[in-house]
SERO-570585 format. One record per residue (C-alpha): residue number from 0; x, y, z; residue in one letter. Coordinates in Angstrom, 3 decimals. Example, Ala and Ser with C-alpha at 12.3 -4.5 7.8 and 13.67 -1.06 7.14 Angstrom:
<setis>
[seti 0, [12.300, -4.500, 7.800], "a"]
[seti 1, [13.670, -1.060, 7.140], "s"]
</setis>
This chain:
<setis>
[seti 0, [-33.743, 18.781, -2.334], "m"]
[seti 1, [-32.434, 19.507, 1.205], "p"]
[seti 2, [-28.815, 18.597, 1.863], "l"]
[seti 3, [-29.656, 15.772, 4.290], "i"]
[seti 4, [-31.849, 14.128, 1.652], "e"]
[seti 5, [-29.087, 14.533, -0.956], "q"]
[seti 6, [-26.623, 12.794, 1.323], "l"]
[seti 7, [-29.094, 10.010, 2.094], "e"]
[seti 8, [-29.824, 9.548, -1.623], "a"]
[seti 9, [-26.106, 9.249, -2.383], "a"]
[seti 10, [-25.698, 6.629, 0.346], "l"]
[seti 11, [-28.780, 4.743, -0.884], "d"]
[seti 12, [-27.150, 4.446, -4.311], "k"]
[seti 13, [-24.151, 2.813, -2.676], "r"]
[seti 14, [-26.383, 0.421, -0.766], "v"]
[seti 15, [-28.127, -0.661, -3.970], "k"]
[seti 16, [-24.759, -1.270, -5.660], "r"]
[seti 17, [-23.442, -3.110, -2.585], "n"]
[seti 18, [-20.723, -0.476, -2.199], "l"]
[seti 19, [-21.603, 1.068, 1.161], "l"]
[seti 20, [-18.544, 1.408, 3.363], "r"]
[seti 21, [-18.625, 1.152, 7.142], "s"]
[seti 22, [-16.175, 0.613, 9.966], "f"]
[seti 23, [-15.696, -2.946, 11.187], "v"]
[seti 24, [-14.106, -4.396, 14.291], "v"]
[seti 25, [-12.277, -7.645, 13.677], "n"]
[seti 26, [-13.617, -10.495, 15.834], "p"]
[seti 27, [-11.349, -11.357, 18.775], "p"]
[seti 28, [-9.258, -14.410, 18.055], "g"]
[seti 29, [-9.644, -14.308, 14.282], "s"]
[seti 30, [-6.533, -15.163, 12.267], "v"]
[seti 31, [-5.090, -12.106, 10.520], "d"]
[seti 32, [-4.944, -12.492, 6.749], "f"]
[seti 33, [-6.003, -8.921, 6.052], "s"]
[seti 34, [-3.770, -6.304, 7.667], "s"]
[seti 35, [-0.653, -4.695, 6.215], "n"]
[seti 36, [1.383, -5.892, 9.203], "d"]
[seti 37, [3.465, -8.174, 6.952], "f"]
[seti 38, [6.263, -8.819, 9.424], "l"]
[seti 39, [3.913, -9.145, 12.386], "g"]
[seti 40, [5.746, -6.313, 14.160], "l"]
[seti 41, [2.575, -4.867, 15.674], "s"]
[seti 42, [2.362, -8.092, 17.686], "r"]
[seti 43, [6.098, -8.515, 18.279], "n"]
[seti 44, [6.941, -8.639, 21.991], "s"]
[seti 45, [10.587, -7.578, 21.493], "i"]
[seti 46, [9.571, -4.448, 19.580], "l"]
[seti 47, [6.969, -3.662, 22.228], "q"]
[seti 48, [9.565, -3.934, 25.002], "k"]
[seti 49, [12.128, -1.843, 23.101], "n"]
[seti 50, [9.540, 0.839, 22.454], "y"]
[seti 51, [8.396, 1.035, 26.076], "l"]
[seti 52, [12.030, 1.231, 27.195], "d"]
[seti 53, [12.679, 4.048, 24.724], "a"]
[seti 54, [9.645, 5.943, 25.992], "l"]
[seti 55, [10.675, 5.629, 29.614], "s"]
[seti 56, [14.272, 6.670, 28.921], "n"]
[seti 57, [13.498, 9.617, 26.641], "f"]
[seti 58, [14.089, 12.814, 28.665], "p"]
[seti 59, [11.165, 15.182, 29.141], "h"]
[seti 60, [9.275, 14.118, 26.030], "s"]
[seti 61, [5.977, 16.004, 25.577], "p"]
[seti 62, [2.926, 13.932, 24.736], "l"]
[seti 63, [2.386, 15.654, 21.404], "g"]
[seti 64, [4.472, 17.483, 18.853], "s"]
[seti 65, [2.610, 20.707, 19.802], "t"]
[seti 66, [2.440, 22.088, 16.274], "g"]
[seti 67, [3.364, 21.845, 12.621], "s"]
[seti 68, [6.967, 21.032, 11.870], "r"]
[seti 69, [7.640, 24.581, 10.651], "l"]
[seti 70, [6.431, 26.053, 13.941], "l"]
[seti 71, [6.911, 24.098, 17.183], "d"]
[seti 72, [6.573, 20.503, 15.986], "g"]
[seti 73, [10.164, 20.026, 14.949], "n"]
[seti 74, [12.864, 18.700, 17.281], "s"]
[seti 75, [16.449, 17.527, 17.282], "s"]
[seti 76, [15.094, 13.982, 17.419], "y"]
[seti 77, [12.984, 14.550, 14.280], "a"]
[seti 78, [16.035, 15.955, 12.502], "e"]
[seti 79, [18.157, 12.995, 13.564], "s"]
[seti 80, [15.444, 10.602, 12.374], "l"]
[seti 81, [15.466, 12.217, 8.924], "d"]
[seti 82, [19.257, 11.864, 8.817], "t"]
[seti 83, [19.046, 8.222, 9.839], "f"]
[seti 84, [16.386, 7.456, 7.219], "l"]
[seti 85, [18.441, 9.088, 4.465], "a"]
[seti 86, [21.545, 7.116, 5.414], "q"]
[seti 87, [19.693, 3.836, 5.840], "f"]
[seti 88, [17.974, 4.092, 2.448], "h"]
[seti 89, [21.093, 5.455, 0.688], "n"]
[seti 90, [19.630, 8.849, -0.192], "s"]
[seti 91, [20.895, 12.440, -0.044], "e"]
[seti 92, [18.022, 13.433, 2.217], "s"]
[seti 93, [14.781, 12.351, 3.830], "a"]
[seti 94, [11.748, 14.336, 4.968], "l"]
[seti 95, [9.207, 12.812, 7.332], "t"]
[seti 96, [5.485, 13.485, 6.831], "f"]
[seti 97, [2.501, 12.568, 8.999], "t"]
[seti 98, [1.300, 9.965, 6.468], "s"]
[seti 99, [2.046, 8.490, 3.074], "g"]
[seti 100, [-1.126, 10.086, 1.752], "f"]
[seti 101, [0.040, 13.534, 2.833], "d"]
[seti 102, [3.496, 12.900, 1.394], "a"]
[seti 103, [2.157, 11.954, -2.023], "n"]
[seti 104, [-0.306, 14.839, -2.102], "v"]
[seti 105, [2.443, 17.227, -1.031], "g"]
[seti 106, [4.929, 16.023, -3.627], "f"]
[seti 107, [2.677, 15.839, -6.674], "f"]
[seti 108, [0.777, 19.036, -5.928], "s"]
[seti 109, [3.864, 21.250, -5.758], "c"]
[seti 110, [6.949, 19.707, -7.409], "v"]
[seti 111, [5.793, 19.493, -11.074], "p"]
[seti 112, [6.070, 22.988, -12.567], "q"]
[seti 113, [3.769, 24.808, -15.020], "p"]
[seti 114, [4.164, 23.312, -18.469], "g"]
[seti 115, [5.403, 19.967, -17.125], "d"]
[seti 116, [3.744, 16.570, -17.584], "a"]
[seti 117, [2.846, 13.797, -15.150], "i"]
[seti 118, [2.458, 10.217, -16.344], "i"]
[seti 119, [0.985, 7.721, -13.896], "l"]
[seti 120, [0.670, 3.970, -13.933], "d"]
[seti 121, [-3.086, 3.491, -14.221], "e"]
[seti 122, [-3.142, 1.526, -10.944], "l"]
[seti 123, [-1.242, 4.106, -8.887], "i"]
[seti 124, [-2.596, 4.897, -5.409], "h"]
[seti 125, [-5.454, 7.348, -4.856], "a"]
[seti 126, [-3.177, 9.688, -2.897], "s"]
[seti 127, [-1.094, 10.297, -6.024], "v"]
[seti 128, [-4.222, 11.099, -8.023], "h"]
[seti 129, [-5.326, 13.572, -5.360], "d"]
[seti 130, [-1.941, 15.283, -5.479], "g"]
[seti 131, [-1.990, 15.405, -9.272], "v"]
[seti 132, [-5.412, 17.075, -9.242], "k"]
[seti 133, [-3.842, 20.061, -7.465], "s"]
[seti 134, [-0.716, 20.081, -9.619], "s"]
[seti 135, [0.205, 22.950, -11.937], "r"]
[seti 136, [1.426, 20.475, -14.585], "a"]
[seti 137, [0.009, 21.025, -18.051], "t"]
[seti 138, [-0.473, 17.351, -18.934], "i"]
[seti 139, [-1.732, 14.690, -16.533], "k"]
[seti 140, [-2.156, 11.254, -18.052], "t"]
[seti 141, [-1.741, 7.516, -17.433], "t"]
[seti 142, [-0.211, 4.486, -19.091], "f"]
[seti 143, [-1.346, 0.862, -18.998], "k"]
[seti 144, [-0.338, -0.945, -15.838], "h"]
[seti 145, [3.267, -2.200, -15.963], "n"]
[seti 146, [3.215, -1.892, -19.768], "d"]
[seti 147, [6.559, -0.573, -21.065], "i"]
[seti 148, [5.288, -0.180, -24.625], "e"]
[seti 149, [2.302, 1.841, -23.414], "s"]
[seti 150, [4.625, 4.085, -21.383], "l"]
[seti 151, [6.878, 4.573, -24.416], "k"]
[seti 152, [3.961, 5.642, -26.619], "k"]
[seti 153, [2.720, 7.987, -23.902], "t"]
[seti 154, [6.165, 9.573, -23.522], "l"]
[seti 155, [6.384, 10.242, -27.263], "i"]
[seti 156, [2.951, 11.876, -27.289], "k"]
[seti 157, [3.734, 13.977, -24.231], "v"]
[seti 158, [7.048, 15.256, -25.628], "v"]
[seti 159, [5.245, 16.153, -28.835], "g"]
[seti 160, [2.908, 18.392, -26.842], "k"]
[seti 161, [5.184, 20.031, -24.250], "i"]
[seti 162, [8.559, 19.837, -25.992], "g"]
[seti 163, [11.806, 18.321, -24.797], "s"]
[seti 164, [12.742, 21.120, -22.368], "e"]
[seti 165, [9.865, 20.648, -19.939], "k"]
[seti 166, [9.965, 18.089, -17.130], "n"]
[seti 167, [8.169, 14.770, -17.231], "i"]
[seti 168, [7.305, 12.982, -13.985], "f"]
[seti 169, [6.594, 9.250, -14.126], "v"]
[seti 170, [5.024, 7.689, -11.044], "a"]
[seti 171, [4.856, 3.988, -10.201], "v"]
[seti 172, [4.611, 1.744, -7.167], "e"]
[seti 173, [7.323, -0.824, -6.579], "s"]
[seti 174, [4.732, -3.378, -5.428], "l"]
[seti 175, [1.045, -2.903, -6.173], "y"]
[seti 176, [-1.309, -3.496, -3.284], "s"]
[seti 177, [-4.264, -4.976, -5.160], "m"]
[seti 178, [-2.578, -7.410, -7.580], "d"]
[seti 179, [0.617, -7.945, -5.587], "g"]
[seti 180, [2.775, -7.515, -8.694], "d"]
[seti 181, [6.050, -5.637, -9.106], "f"]
[seti 182, [6.798, -2.654, -11.329], "a"]
[seti 183, [9.482, -3.192, -14.022], "p"]
[seti 184, [11.613, -0.436, -12.493], "i"]
[seti 185, [14.841, -1.298, -14.352], "k"]
[seti 186, [13.085, -1.248, -17.722], "e"]
[seti 187, [11.335, 2.028, -16.903], "i"]
[seti 188, [14.619, 3.691, -15.934], "i"]
[seti 189, [16.227, 2.587, -19.208], "e"]
[seti 190, [13.242, 3.888, -21.177], "l"]
[seti 191, [13.367, 7.286, -19.469], "l"]
[seti 192, [17.066, 7.972, -20.108], "k"]
[seti 193, [16.612, 9.870, -23.437], "p"]
[seti 194, [13.932, 12.088, -21.887], "y"]
[seti 195, [13.963, 14.932, -19.388], "n"]
[seti 196, [12.088, 12.612, -17.045], "a"]
[seti 197, [12.041, 12.041, -13.306], "y"]
[seti 198, [10.894, 8.777, -11.768], "l"]
[seti 199, [8.973, 8.637, -8.494], "s"]
[seti 200, [8.643, 5.233, -6.844], "v"]
[seti 201, [6.128, 4.613, -4.078], "d"]
[seti 202, [7.596, 1.785, -2.006], "e"]
[seti 203, [4.659, 1.323, 0.351], "v"]
[seti 204, [1.565, 3.412, -0.167], "n"]
[seti 205, [-0.078, 1.134, -0.419], "p"]
[seti 206, [2.800, -0.548, -2.127], "a"]
[seti 207, [4.168, -2.848, 0.496], "h"]
[seti 208, [7.908, -3.199, 0.031], "a"]
[seti 209, [9.473, -1.333, 2.963], "t"]
[seti 210, [10.643, -3.792, 5.571], "g"]
[seti 211, [9.925, -6.825, 3.389], "v"]
[seti 212, [12.334, -6.481, 0.436], "y"]
[seti 213, [15.952, -5.440, 0.098], "g"]
[seti 214, [18.894, -5.804, 2.456], "n"]
[seti 215, [17.587, -5.205, 6.000], "q"]
[seti 216, [14.199, -4.259, 4.531], "g"]
[seti 217, [15.400, -1.212, 2.589], "r"]
[seti 218, [12.877, -1.719, -0.224], "g"]
[seti 219, [12.867, -2.853, -3.827], "i"]
[seti 220, [14.710, 0.149, -5.276], "v"]
[seti 221, [17.597, -0.563, -2.919], "s"]
[seti 222, [17.395, -4.286, -3.659], "e"]
[seti 223, [17.917, -3.429, -7.331], "l"]
[seti 224, [20.704, -0.947, -6.555], "g"]
[seti 225, [18.852, 1.882, -8.296], "l"]
[seti 226, [18.715, 4.486, -5.527], "e"]
[seti 227, [20.668, 7.094, -7.505], "k"]
[seti 228, [18.513, 6.662, -10.598], "q"]
[seti 229, [15.163, 7.330, -8.899], "v"]
[seti 230, [14.356, 10.984, -8.262], "f"]
[seti 231, [11.980, 10.455, -5.337], "a"]
[seti 232, [11.052, 7.482, -3.184], "r"]
[seti 233, [8.261, 7.214, -0.671], "l"]
[seti 234, [8.596, 4.942, 2.348], "h"]
[seti 235, [5.696, 4.712, 4.772], "t"]
[seti 236, [5.827, 3.362, 8.302], "f"]
[seti 237, [2.216, 2.283, 8.796], "g"]
[seti 238, [2.418, -1.147, 7.211], "k"]
[seti 239, [5.274, -3.594, 7.827], "a"]
[seti 240, [6.806, -1.199, 10.366], "l"]
[seti 241, [3.617, -1.071, 12.481], "a"]
[seti 242, [3.850, 2.709, 13.048], "c"]
[seti 243, [2.526, 5.885, 11.430], "n"]
[seti 244, [4.059, 8.434, 9.124], "g"]
[seti 245, [6.124, 8.399, 5.955], "a"]
[seti 246, [9.268, 9.854, 4.444], "a"]
[seti 247, [10.139, 11.151, 0.995], "i"]
[seti 248, [13.713, 10.388, -0.057], "l"]
[seti 249, [15.544, 12.347, -2.713], "g"]
[seti 250, [18.014, 15.169, -3.421], "p"]
[seti 251, [18.650, 17.766, -0.717], "k"]
[seti 252, [17.063, 20.445, -2.878], "v"]
[seti 253, [13.857, 18.386, -3.042], "l"]
[seti 254, [13.697, 18.298, 0.760], "r"]
[seti 255, [14.143, 22.074, 0.984], "s"]
[seti 256, [11.554, 22.655, -1.723], "y"]
[seti 257, [8.967, 20.457, 0.017], "l"]
[seti 258, [9.566, 22.232, 3.328], "i"]
[seti 259, [8.694, 25.486, 1.588], "n"]
[seti 260, [5.869, 24.413, -0.711], "y"]
[seti 261, [4.246, 21.126, 0.414], "a"]
[seti 262, [1.012, 22.282, 2.042], "r"]
[seti 263, [0.213, 18.992, 3.858], "p"]
[seti 264, [3.559, 19.358, 5.650], "l"]
[seti 265, [3.308, 23.088, 6.286], "i"]
[seti 266, [-0.237, 23.101, 7.633], "f"]
[seti 267, [-0.433, 19.786, 9.527], "s"]
[seti 268, [0.444, 19.117, 13.147], "t"]
[seti 269, [3.553, 16.939, 13.052], "f"]
[seti 270, [3.920, 13.425, 14.436], "l"]
[seti 271, [4.178, 13.104, 18.207], "s"]
[seti 272, [7.506, 12.363, 19.871], "h"]
[seti 273, [6.215, 8.924, 20.854], "s"]
[seti 274, [5.473, 8.190, 17.206], "n"]
[seti 275, [8.978, 9.220, 16.143], "l"]
[seti 276, [10.423, 6.918, 18.799], "l"]
[seti 277, [8.245, 4.074, 17.517], "a"]
[seti 278, [9.554, 4.563, 13.971], "i"]
[seti 279, [13.179, 4.367, 15.093], "r"]
[seti 280, [12.494, 1.316, 17.293], "c"]
[seti 281, [10.746, -0.443, 14.415], "s"]
[seti 282, [13.661, 0.206, 12.091], "y"]
[seti 283, [16.086, -1.215, 14.646], "e"]
[seti 284, [14.102, -4.463, 14.937], "v"]
[seti 285, [13.254, -4.654, 11.240], "m"]
[seti 286, [16.867, -4.198, 10.121], "s"]
[seti 287, [18.390, -6.660, 12.606], "g"]
[seti 288, [18.478, -10.431, 12.999], "e"]
[seti 289, [14.837, -10.540, 14.032], "i"]
[seti 290, [13.837, -8.774, 10.837], "g"]
[seti 291, [15.953, -11.121, 8.736], "d"]
[seti 292, [14.247, -14.136, 10.293], "q"]
[seti 293, [10.798, -12.624, 9.822], "l"]
[seti 294, [11.491, -11.932, 6.137], "r"]
[seti 295, [12.712, -15.508, 5.641], "k"]
[seti 296, [9.633, -16.899, 7.339], "n"]
[seti 297, [7.340, -14.685, 5.278], "l"]
[seti 298, [8.997, -15.872, 2.055], "a"]
[seti 299, [8.502, -19.484, 3.175], "k"]
[seti 300, [4.808, -18.881, 3.911], "l"]
[seti 301, [4.285, -17.230, 0.517], "i"]
[seti 302, [5.709, -20.352, -1.153], "r"]
[seti 303, [3.504, -22.507, 1.094], "k"]
[seti 304, [0.363, -20.646, 0.071], "f"]
[seti 305, [1.163, -20.698, -3.638], "r"]
[seti 306, [2.035, -24.401, -3.652], "s"]
[seti 307, [-0.997, -25.401, -1.582], "s"]
[seti 308, [-3.876, -23.591, -3.266], "i"]
[seti 309, [-5.281, -25.103, -6.457], "k"]
[seti 310, [-7.383, -22.628, -8.418], "l"]
[seti 311, [-7.628, -21.694, -12.109], "p"]
[seti 312, [-5.288, -19.013, -13.415], "a"]
[seti 313, [-8.153, -16.572, -13.951], "d"]
[seti 314, [-9.136, -16.871, -10.277], "v"]
[seti 315, [-5.792, -16.851, -8.433], "l"]
[seti 316, [-3.756, -13.774, -9.318], "l"]
[seti 317, [-0.131, -14.536, -10.293], "p"]
[seti 318, [1.491, -12.836, -7.313], "s"]
[seti 319, [4.764, -13.911, -5.717], "e"]
[seti 320, [4.436, -11.343, -2.935], "s"]
[seti 321, [2.678, -11.384, 0.435], "a"]
[seti 322, [-0.439, -10.001, -1.282], "i"]
[seti 323, [-2.611, -12.688, -2.854], "q"]
[seti 324, [-5.855, -12.065, -4.713], "g"]
[seti 325, [-8.763, -14.451, -5.341], "i"]
[seti 326, [-10.921, -13.014, -8.134], "v"]
[seti 327, [-14.677, -13.530, -7.832], "v"]
[seti 328, [-16.411, -11.374, -10.421], "s"]
[seti 329, [-19.046, -9.130, -8.858], "g"]
[seti 330, [-19.089, -7.052, -5.685], "n"]
[seti 331, [-21.729, -9.264, -4.096], "e"]
[seti 332, [-19.581, -12.365, -4.626], "n"]
[seti 333, [-16.526, -10.711, -3.116], "a"]
[seti 334, [-18.498, -9.701, -0.031], "v"]
[seti 335, [-20.106, -13.117, 0.228], "r"]
[seti 336, [-16.865, -15.100, 0.010], "l"]
[seti 337, [-15.178, -12.812, 2.531], "s"]
[seti 338, [-18.015, -13.430, 5.003], "r"]
[seti 339, [-17.769, -17.165, 4.560], "i"]
[seti 340, [-14.042, -17.051, 5.288], "i"]
[seti 341, [-14.554, -14.720, 8.238], "q"]
[seti 342, [-17.117, -17.071, 9.776], "k"]
[seti 343, [-14.489, -19.795, 9.616], "a"]
[seti 344, [-12.227, -17.636, 11.796], "g"]
[seti 345, [-9.959, -16.060, 9.173], "y"]
[seti 346, [-9.935, -12.298, 8.743], "n"]
[seti 347, [-9.961, -11.301, 5.066], "v"]
[seti 348, [-11.623, -8.368, 3.323], "k"]
[seti 349, [-13.412, -7.953, -0.012], "p"]
[seti 350, [-12.009, -5.545, -2.591], "i"]
[seti 351, [-14.806, -4.187, -4.735], "r"]
[seti 352, [-15.106, -2.067, -7.851], "s"]
[seti 353, [-14.382, 0.762, -8.456], "p"]
[seti 354, [-11.295, 0.166, -6.259], "t"]
[seti 355, [-10.495, -2.588, -8.759], "v"]
[seti 356, [-11.895, -2.838, -12.318], "p"]
[seti 357, [-15.386, -4.229, -12.827], "v"]
[seti 358, [-15.104, -7.986, -13.245], "g"]
[seti 359, [-11.920, -8.111, -11.134], "k"]
[seti 360, [-13.592, -7.926, -7.723], "e"]
[seti 361, [-11.808, -10.132, -5.241], "r"]
[seti 362, [-10.854, -11.043, -1.757], "i"]
[seti 363, [-7.366, -9.886, -0.846], "r"]
[seti 364, [-5.208, -12.132, 1.334], "i"]
[seti 365, [-2.224, -10.635, 3.123], "c"]
[seti 366, [0.251, -13.150, 4.479], "l"]
[seti 367, [2.271, -12.355, 7.592], "h"]
[seti 368, [5.550, -13.604, 8.993], "a"]
[seti 369, [3.790, -14.742, 12.179], "d"]
[seti 370, [1.087, -16.757, 10.425], "n"]
[seti 371, [1.497, -20.517, 10.745], "s"]
[seti 372, [1.476, -23.147, 8.027], "e"]
[seti 373, [-1.583, -24.698, 9.701], "e"]
[seti 374, [-3.439, -21.401, 9.431], "e"]
[seti 375, [-2.594, -21.170, 5.747], "i"]
[seti 376, [-3.803, -24.737, 5.177], "e"]
[seti 377, [-7.091, -23.957, 6.915], "g"]
[seti 378, [-7.621, -20.821, 4.824], "l"]
[seti 379, [-6.807, -22.673, 1.602], "v"]
[seti 380, [-9.311, -25.433, 2.452], "n"]
[seti 381, [-12.135, -22.936, 2.966], "i"]
[seti 382, [-11.419, -21.182, -0.346], "i"]
[seti 383, [-11.103, -24.383, -2.359], "e"]
[seti 384, [-14.281, -25.805, -0.835], "n"]
[seti 385, [-16.157, -22.672, -1.833], "y"]
[seti 386, [-15.178, -22.996, -5.471], "f"]
[seti 387, [-15.772, -26.763, -5.555], "r"]
[seti 388, [-19.181, -26.541, -3.905], "n"]
[seti 389, [-20.572, -23.024, -4.364], "p"]
[seti 390, [-24.150, -24.236, -3.958], "g"]
[seti 391, [-23.422, -25.499, -0.432], "y"]
[seti 392, [-23.025, -21.984, 0.892], "y"]
[seti 393, [-26.469, -21.036, -0.374], "g"]
[seti 394, [-27.990, -23.408, 2.181], "n"]
[seti 395, [-29.076, -21.459, 5.255], "k"]
[seti 396, [-28.927, -24.642, 7.340], "d"]
[seti 397, [-25.163, -24.955, 7.048], "n"]
[seti 398, [-24.520, -22.116, 9.453], "g"]
[seti 399, [-23.186, -19.774, 6.797], "i"]
[seti 400, [-25.155, -16.588, 6.405], "s"]
[seti 401, [-24.345, -13.860, 3.944], "d"]
[seti 402, [-25.722, -11.165, 6.211], "g"]
[seti 403, [-29.055, -10.608, 4.560], "g"]
[seti 404, [-28.057, -7.830, 2.167], "d"]
[seti 405, [-25.959, -9.842, -0.300], "v"]
[seti 406, [-27.806, -11.591, -3.138], "p"]
[seti 407, [-27.145, -15.313, -3.423], "m"]
[seti 408, [-25.276, -15.594, -6.694], "k"]
[seti 409, [-22.997, -18.482, -7.552], "q"]
[seti 410, [-19.602, -17.822, -9.073], "v"]
[seti 411, [-19.440, -18.819, -12.707], "s"]
[seti 412, [-16.501, -21.221, -12.794], "i"]
[seti 413, [-15.891, -24.710, -14.080], "s"]
[seti 414, [-15.007, -27.086, -11.270], "t"]
[seti 415, [-13.344, -29.336, -13.831], "s"]
[seti 416, [-10.401, -26.897, -13.781], "k"]
[seti 417, [-9.747, -27.604, -10.131], "l"]
</setis>
């Protein structure tokens, strides 16, 4: 079969399973309940002004970085940013990458040594999996999500295979982006103490803790006071900080090692000067009084959403974070409900299998510090009406269309639970 036909056949399979991905442009004026802009900084007028001022006052800044960081892309400003990030997050060192994906791939592909083992939470981000695929580690395995007993059993098995002298890397996210739940970091650290184990905590990829949790938005590890007990931390700037890029925090020797061996860093054009300025400006706003107020407002809106919405426990995920999930089993149902909500003027997205397990398909709601209580009430009303009257949305005369390619299937749920 010719290549073009093979590609078309692969895409046709996705169409039949309702899994075809495509780019979308959010409708103008729709209320944002989808993006990772948790503090609303991408729309913050003070940050915008500070950034434009920084651009205009920065002397002779080139438009781009002009090369990889090991060639011509580095600068005194990039070095000072790394120093600032290390000090702010209470770490020996920091190393900025072009993205969180690149940072994770770089770390996991080169730091574990031959004969070592990597143990991942089963819900860890795809970027970690891609890095692990290129790793020289002998054992690459997972444990059940947030399950301390499962991790303990896995550790015992791994030590039995590689011995106690080899390194074990355990990777978790502080806050998981699909379920909105937190990793039991304290318990994991205690469990790892008897082992030659190193913990890596992803704070925002797509874990979403940087800027939202901890004093001045330093993250969950800092909030718990565990900075010195975590070998490596990843903080990305593309979510609550409304920028691009990421930084790995850890010992100075880790920074030097990554500079020498992390291929995504070595062979990628570095972030532009304007991007580095944006990161620093975002940190200044995020860590100041404005950031404190935004975090307080976000916490209030999370409580508002949780207290307002009335759904069964198997439908509303038990999240206390800005990430809220409404489970509607089946990819077609997730797409359908998201379209209904979008037509009402609220921007949400469906999360389909295999991104989440089969039967756990959902819409994901991201709350933001600049959402209003009225917007949350409107969103809650649409969702509750859908579950109370699922048959209503099958009526083409009501103005709700499911786009033509989504089968009309009602969600199996007892309205008596509502």
